[in-house]
C-alpha positions in Angstrom: 37.7 298.2 176.9 40.6 300.6 176.8 39.9 304.0 178.3 42.1 307.1 178.4 41.0 309.8 180.8 42.7 313.1 180.6 42.6 315.8 183.2 44.3 319.0 184.1 43.1 321.3 181.3 41.7 324.7 182.0 42.2 328.4 181.5 45.6 329.9 182.2 47.2 333.3 181.5 50.1 333.6 179.1 53.3 332.6 180.8 51.5 330.3 183.1 51.7 326.6 183.6 49.4 323.6 183.4 50.0 319.9 183.9 47.9 317.4 182.0 47.5 313.8 183.1 46.2 310.8 181.3 45.4 307.5 183.0 45.1 304.5 180.8 42.9 301.6 181.9 41.6 298.4 180.3 43.0 295.4 178.6 45.8 297.0 176.6 48.5 294.4 176.2 51.6 296.6 175.9 52.2 300.3 175.8 55.2 301.2 173.7 54.4 304.9 173.1 52.4 307.5 174.9 51.9 310.9 173.3 50.0 314.1 173.4 48.4 315.6 170.3 46.5 318.8 170.0 44.1 320.5 167.7 43.0 324.1 167.6 40.1 325.5 165.6 41.2 326.1 162.0 44.5 324.4 162.5 45.9 320.9 161.7 46.1 318.4 164.4 49.7 318.0 165.5 51.8 315.8 167.6 53.0 317.7 170.6 55.2 315.2 172.4 55.8 311.5 172.6 57.6 309.2 175.0 58.5 305.6 174.5 58.4 302.8 177.0 62.2 303.2 177.3 61.9 306.9 178.1 62.9 308.5 174.8 61.1 311.7 174.1 60.4 313.9 171.1 58.7 317.2 170.9 57.2 319.5 168.3 59.5 322.4 167.6 56.8 324.8 168.8 56.9 323.4 172.3 60.5 322.5 172.8 62.0 324.0 175.9 58.6 324.7 177.3 56.8 321.3 177.5 57.9 318.1 179.2 56.3 314.7 178.7 56.8 312.1 181.3 55.2 308.8 182.2 54.8 306.1 184.8 54.8 302.8 183.0 53.7 300.9 186.1 50.6 303.1 186.4 50.0 303.5 182.7 50.0 307.2 183.1 51.4 309.9 181.0 51.8 313.6 181.9 52.4 316.8 180.0 53.9 319.6 181.9 53.3 322.8 180.1 55.3 325.9 181.0 55.5 329.4 179.6 52.2 328.9 177.9 51.3 331.1 174.9 47.9 331.9 173.4 48.9 329.7 170.4 49.0 326.7 172.7 45.2 327.0 173.0 43.8 323.7 171.8 42.1 320.5 172.7 44.8 318.2 173.9 44.5 314.4 173.4 46.3 311.6 175.0 47.3 308.9 172.5 48.6 305.5 173.2 50.4 303.4 170.6 49.1 305.8 167.9 45.6 304.3 167.9 44.0 304.8 171.3 42.7 308.3 171.9 41.3 310.0 174.9 38.3 312.3 174.8 40.5 315.4 174.9 40.9 318.2 177.4 40.6 321.9 176.6 43.6 324.1 177.3 42.9 327.8 176.9 45.7 330.4 177.2 44.3 333.9 177.4 44.8 337.1 179.4 
Protein backbone atom coordinates (compact mmCIF):
# COMPACT_ATOMS: atom_id res chain seq x y z
CA UNK A 1 0.00 0.00 0.00
CA UNK A 2 1.09 3.51 -0.78
CA UNK A 3 0.36 6.01 1.92
CA UNK A 4 0.78 9.75 2.01
CA UNK A 5 0.67 11.42 5.39
CA UNK A 6 0.43 15.19 5.49
CA UNK A 7 1.15 17.30 8.52
CA UNK A 8 1.71 20.91 9.44
CA UNK A 9 -1.69 22.39 8.77
CA UNK A 10 -3.46 24.57 11.24
CA UNK A 11 -4.75 28.02 12.00
CA UNK A 12 -2.58 31.02 11.25
CA UNK A 13 -3.11 34.76 11.05
CA UNK A 14 -2.84 36.65 7.77
CA UNK A 15 0.78 37.33 6.99
CA UNK A 16 1.89 34.30 8.93
CA UNK A 17 3.63 31.16 7.80
CA UNK A 18 3.10 27.43 7.83
CA UNK A 19 5.12 24.53 6.54
CA UNK A 20 3.38 21.42 5.31
CA UNK A 21 5.08 18.06 5.11
CA UNK A 22 4.11 14.90 3.29
CA UNK A 23 5.81 11.59 3.91
CA UNK A 24 5.26 8.92 1.29
CA UNK A 25 5.53 5.27 2.26
CA UNK A 26 4.77 1.98 0.60
CA UNK A 27 5.71 0.17 -2.56
CA UNK A 28 5.72 3.03 -5.01
CA UNK A 29 8.24 2.26 -7.71
CA UNK A 30 9.38 5.69 -8.74
CA UNK A 31 8.39 9.21 -7.83
CA UNK A 32 8.70 11.58 -10.75
CA UNK A 33 6.52 14.37 -9.46
CA UNK A 34 5.38 15.57 -6.08
CA UNK A 35 2.74 18.22 -5.81
CA UNK A 36 0.39 20.09 -3.56
CA UNK A 37 -3.21 20.72 -4.49
CA UNK A 38 -5.82 22.57 -2.52
CA UNK A 39 -9.55 22.90 -2.43
CA UNK A 40 -11.61 25.49 -0.63
CA UNK A 41 -15.37 25.29 -0.13
CA UNK A 42 -17.15 26.57 -3.20
CA UNK A 43 -13.98 26.71 -5.25
CA UNK A 44 -12.38 24.51 -7.84
CA UNK A 45 -9.59 22.23 -6.81
CA UNK A 46 -6.33 23.70 -7.99
CA UNK A 47 -2.72 22.78 -8.36
CA UNK A 48 -0.66 24.86 -5.98
CA UNK A 49 2.88 23.70 -6.65
CA UNK A 50 4.75 20.81 -8.20
CA UNK A 51 8.32 19.62 -8.09
CA UNK A 52 9.89 16.98 -10.29
CA UNK A 53 12.48 14.43 -9.33
CA UNK A 54 15.07 16.64 -10.99
CA UNK A 55 14.06 19.61 -8.91
CA UNK A 56 12.11 21.70 -11.39
CA UNK A 57 9.26 23.60 -9.80
CA UNK A 58 6.06 25.24 -10.91
CA UNK A 59 3.55 27.31 -8.99
CA UNK A 60 0.08 28.64 -9.35
CA UNK A 61 0.14 32.34 -10.06
CA UNK A 62 -1.78 32.98 -6.87
CA UNK A 63 1.06 31.66 -4.70
CA UNK A 64 4.16 32.64 -6.65
CA UNK A 65 6.61 34.49 -4.49
CA UNK A 66 4.94 33.31 -1.31
CA UNK A 67 5.06 29.50 -1.39
CA UNK A 68 8.04 27.25 -1.89
CA UNK A 69 7.90 23.56 -2.66
CA UNK A 70 10.84 21.34 -1.87
CA UNK A 71 11.52 17.66 -1.54
CA UNK A 72 13.87 15.05 -0.24
CA UNK A 73 13.90 12.30 -2.83
CA UNK A 74 15.79 9.88 -0.61
CA UNK A 75 13.14 10.20 2.08
CA UNK A 76 10.18 10.43 -0.29
CA UNK A 77 9.12 13.59 1.43
CA UNK A 78 7.72 16.80 0.00
CA UNK A 79 7.29 20.12 1.76
CA UNK A 80 5.36 23.27 1.15
CA UNK A 81 6.60 26.39 2.86
CA UNK A 82 3.82 28.95 2.90
CA UNK A 83 4.65 32.54 3.73
CA UNK A 84 2.65 35.75 3.70
CA UNK A 85 -0.53 33.75 4.02
CA UNK A 86 -3.81 35.29 2.99
CA UNK A 87 -7.37 34.38 3.94
CA UNK A 88 -7.91 33.14 0.40
CA UNK A 89 -5.25 30.50 1.02
CA UNK A 90 -7.68 28.79 3.38
CA UNK A 91 -8.30 25.32 2.01
CA UNK A 92 -7.67 21.66 2.45
CA UNK A 93 -4.23 20.95 1.09
CA UNK A 94 -3.48 17.60 -0.50
CA UNK A 95 -0.18 15.95 -1.20
CA UNK A 96 -0.19 14.30 -4.62
CA UNK A 97 2.40 11.92 -6.03
CA UNK A 98 2.70 11.23 -9.76
CA UNK A 99 -0.73 12.72 -10.23
CA UNK A 100 -2.54 9.67 -8.91
CA UNK A 101 -1.67 9.09 -5.27
CA UNK A 102 -3.44 11.43 -2.89
CA UNK A 103 -3.10 12.07 0.79
CA UNK A 104 -6.00 12.59 3.14
CA UNK A 105 -5.53 16.33 3.18
CA UNK A 106 -4.65 18.79 5.88
CA UNK A 107 -6.64 21.88 6.75
CA UNK A 108 -5.03 25.28 6.48
CA UNK A 109 -7.04 28.17 7.86
CA UNK A 110 -5.88 31.76 7.57
CA UNK A 111 -7.94 34.05 9.72
CA UNK A 112 -7.52 36.98 12.11
